[in-house]
C-alpha positions in Angstrom: -30.5 -15.2 -0.7 -29.2 -12.6 -2.5 -25.4 -13.0 -3.8 -24.2 -9.6 -4.8 -21.7 -10.7 -7.4 -18.4 -9.2 -9.2 -18.8 -9.8 -13.2 -15.1 -8.8 -13.6 -13.6 -6.1 -16.2 -15.4 -7.7 -18.9 -14.1 -11.1 -20.4 -16.2 -14.0 -19.2 -14.2 -16.0 -18.3 -12.6 -13.1 -15.8 -15.5 -14.0 -13.3 -14.6 -15.6 -10.5 -15.1 -19.6 -10.0 -17.4 -18.8 -6.7 -19.2 -16.2 -8.9 -19.7 -18.5 -11.5 -20.8 -21.4 -9.6 -23.5 -18.8 -8.0 -24.9 -17.9 -11.4 -25.4 -21.4 -12.4 -27.4 -22.3 -9.5 -29.1 -18.8 -9.4 -32.9 -19.0 -9.6 -33.1 -15.3 -10.7 -30.1 -12.8 -11.9 -30.4 -9.3 -12.1 -27.7 -8.0 -13.8 -25.9 -4.5 -14.3 -27.2 -3.9 -18.1 -24.5 -3.1 -20.6 -22.0 -2.9 -18.2 -21.9 -6.4 -18.1 -20.8 -8.7 -20.6 -23.9 -10.4 -21.9 -22.0 -13.9 -22.3 -21.8 -14.2 -18.7 -25.4 -15.4 -18.6 -24.8 -18.4 -20.9 -23.5 -19.8 -16.8 -27.4 -19.4 -16.1 -29.9 -22.5 -16.1 -31.9 -22.7 -18.6 -34.8 -21.7 -16.0 -33.6 -18.6 -14.5 -35.7 -15.7 -14.3 -33.1 -12.3 -15.4 -33.7 -9.1 -15.1 -32.0 -6.1 -16.9 -31.5 -3.8 -14.2 -30.4 -0.7 -16.6 -34.1 -0.5 -16.9 -35.0 -1.1 -13.5 -35.2 2.0 -10.4 -33.9 0.3 -7.1 -37.2 0.1 -6.1 -38.4 -2.2 -8.8 -34.8 -4.6 -8.0 -35.9 -4.9 -4.1 -38.9 -6.0 -5.7 -37.5 -8.6 -7.3 -35.2 -9.6 -4.6 -38.4 -9.6 -1.9 -40.6 -11.9 -4.3 -38.3 -14.0 -4.7 -37.5 -14.3 -1.1 -41.3 -15.5 -0.7 -41.0 -17.6 -3.2 -37.6 -19.3 -2.0 -35.7 -18.4 -4.9 -31.9 -17.5 -4.4 -31.0 -14.6 -6.3 -27.8 -13.4 -8.2 -27.6 -9.4 -8.7 -25.2 -9.3 -10.7 -22.6 -6.2 -10.8 -19.8 -5.0 -13.3 -16.2 -5.3 -12.3 -15.8 -5.3 -7.9 -18.8 -4.5 -7.0 -17.4 -2.3 -4.0 -16.2 0.4 -6.3 -19.0 2.6 -7.5 -21.3 -0.5 -7.5 -23.9 1.8 -5.7 -24.6 -2.0 -3.7 -24.8 -0.3 0.1 -28.5 0.8 -0.7 -29.6 -2.2 -1.7 -28.0 -4.3 1.3 -29.5 -1.8 3.9 -33.2 -2.6 1.8 -32.3 -6.2 2.2 -31.6 -6.0 6.2 -34.3 -3.8 6.8 -36.6 -6.8 5.3 -34.1 -9.5 7.1 -33.0 -10.9 3.8 -30.1 -12.7 4.1 -27.7 -11.6 1.2 -23.3 -12.1 0.9 -21.0 -10.2 -1.5 -18.7 -12.7 -4.0 -15.8 -9.9 -5.1 -14.5 -9.4 -8.5 -12.4 -7.8 -10.5 -12.0 -4.3 -11.4 -11.5 -2.7 -14.6 -8.4 -1.1 -13.1 -7.3 -4.3 -12.9 -8.3 -5.4 -16.2 -6.7 -2.4 -17.7 -3.5 -2.9 -16.2 -3.4 -6.6 -17.5 -3.8 -5.1 -21.0 -1.2 -3.4 -20.4 1.2 -5.2 -18.7 1.2 -2.5 -16.0 2.8 -2.3 -12.3 0.7 0.1 -10.5 3.8 0.2 -7.4 6.8 0.5 -8.6 9.6 1.1 -6.2 11.6 4.9 -6.8 7.8 5.8 -8.7 4.6 5.0 -6.6 4.1 2.5 -4.1 0.3 3.6 -4.2 -3.3 3.4 -6.4 -5.6 6.3 -5.9 -8.9 5.2 -7.6 -11.1 8.2 -8.1 -13.4 9.9 -10.5 -14.2 13.3 -11.7 -17.5 15.4 -9.9 -20.4 15.1 -12.1 -23.8 14.3 -11.3 -22.7 12.3 -7.8 -20.4 15.1 -5.8 -17.0 14.4 -4.8 -16.3 15.3 -1.5 -13.9 18.8 -0.7 -11.0 16.9 0.1 -11.3 14.3 -2.3 -11.4 16.5 -5.6 -8.7 15.6 -8.5 -6.4 18.2 -8.2 -5.7 17.5 -4.6 -5.1 14.0 -4.8 -2.8 14.7 -8.3 -1.1 16.0 -5.9 0.8 13.1 -4.4 1.9 12.0 -7.8 1.0 8.2 -7.2 -0.5 6.1 -10.1 -4.3 7.2 -10.4 -7.3 5.1 -12.1 -10.3 7.5 -13.0 -13.4 6.1 -13.0 -16.7 7.6 -15.1 -14.7 10.5 -16.3 -14.3 9.9 -19.9 -16.7 12.6 -21.1 -14.7 15.1 -18.8 -11.5 14.7 -20.2 -10.5 18.6 -21.2 -11.0 19.6 -17.0 -9.6 16.5 -16.1 -6.8 16.8 -17.9 -7.0 20.7 -16.4 -6.9 19.3 -13.1 -4.6 17.0 -12.5 -2.0 19.6 -14.1 -3.7 22.4 -11.7 -2.5 19.8 -8.8 1.4 19.4 -9.6 1.4 16.7 -12.7 3.4 17.9 -15.9 1.4 18.0 -18.7 3.7 15.5 -20.2 3.1 12.9 -17.7 2.0 9.3 -18.9 -0.9 8.6 -19.7 -3.7 6.0 -20.5 -7.3 5.3 -22.0 -8.4 1.8 -21.9 -12.1 1.1 -23.1 -13.6 -1.8 -22.1 -10.7 -3.6 -20.8 -10.3 -7.4 -21.8 -14.1 -7.2 -23.8 -12.9 -7.9 -27.2 -13.8 -5.0 -28.5 -10.9 -3.5 -26.2 -9.4 -0.2 -26.9 -6.1 0.9 -25.5 -4.3 4.6 -26.0 -1.3 5.5 -24.8 -0.6 9.4 -24.3 0.1 12.2 -21.8 -2.3 14.3 -19.3 -2.2 16.6 -21.6 -3.2 14.4 -25.0 -5.9 13.3 -23.0 -8.8 14.6 -24.6 -7.2 14.0 -28.5 -6.3 10.7 -27.8 -9.9 10.0 -27.2 -10.9 12.0 -29.6 -8.4 9.7 -31.9 -10.2 6.5 -31.3 -13.8 7.6 -30.9 -13.7 6.9 -26.8 -16.5 8.6 -25.4 -17.6 6.1 -22.3 -17.0 2.6 -20.8 -13.1 3.8 -20.3 -10.9 4.1 -17.0 -7.8 6.8 -17.8 -4.9 6.4 -15.9 -2.0 8.2 -14.8 1.1 8.0 -13.6 4.9 7.5 -14.5 4.7 3.9 -13.9 2.9 3.8 -17.1 6.2 4.4 -19.5 7.9 1.0 -18.2 10.9 3.1 -17.2 13.3 5.0 -14.6 12.0 2.1 -11.7 13.9 1.2 -9.2 14.8 -2.6 -8.4 12.6 -4.8 -5.7 14.2 -5.2 -2.6 12.1 -8.8 -2.6 14.1 -10.1 -4.8 17.7 -8.3 -4.3 20.4 -10.8 -3.7 21.8 -8.4 -1.0 18.6 -8.2 1.0 17.6 -11.1 3.5 14.2 -12.4 3.9 12.5 -14.7 6.2 13.1 -17.6 3.2 16.4 -16.0 1.7 19.5 -15.3 3.3 21.4 -12.4 1.9 24.1 -13.2 -0.6 27.9 -11.8 0.5 28.9 -9.0 -1.5 32.6 -9.4 -3.1 35.1 -7.1 -1.4 32.6 -6.6 1.6 33.8 -7.4 4.9 
C-alpha cells in the first residue's frame, strides 16, 4: 500500500494527525527533499527506509514503490503542503494503477494557508473578495492560455501565487496589466510556518524591491489582494444580529415595525 501524505506548509506539528500516524508505521518513506521539513522524519520508526525524491526520477520513485509492494512493505510518499496542488502526484498514481498497487491520499495544509495564518489573513472578506485564486507564473511548466496571470487579475479576487518568486518583475507587470493598481496590497511569505519564515507586506508594484531587501529568491508564496490590508471590508452577515439563520432568529431593530 502507498499512502500519499501532505506534509503541511513547514512546521512539523502542522501535519495532520492521520499523516503523522501513517508516517509512524511506514516501512518505507519517500519524501520531497528540501521542500519537506526534515523534522517530520522524527516520526518515522527506526527501521524505516528513507528516500529523498529530490535526487530521484519518477521511474526511480516508482521502482521503490514496486519493490516495497513485492516485499509487502507499507510506503508513505510525503509531499510538501497539500499534494493535490503542484504535487505531481497524478503521474505516480497512474503508474500505481497500471501495476495494480493500491494507494490512498491524506490531505495536508497548503502553503497559502500557512501564509494566511502567519499574516492573520482572511482571504474572503465581504465587500472585497469572495474567491481565492491559486495559480503560478508560467515557467518551464506551461500555463493554459485562459489561466494567464493577467486574466485572473481582472477578477480582483484574492490571489495566492506559487512558484513565481524568481519572476517578480514579470509578475508585477502581468498583475498590473490585468487590472490591479500598483498600490494594491501584496505580501511575500518565505517558508511559511518554518523557523526561518520571513513575511514582507508590500504592494503589487514593489514586489521585486521587497524580495530583494529581504533576500528572498525562492520557496515563497506571493499573496495579492485588498484583504491583505485588513481594512475596508463589510461585516459578515453570519453574525449580524439583524440576520436570521437556521439556529438564531433576527433581532428586532429599534423603531422597526
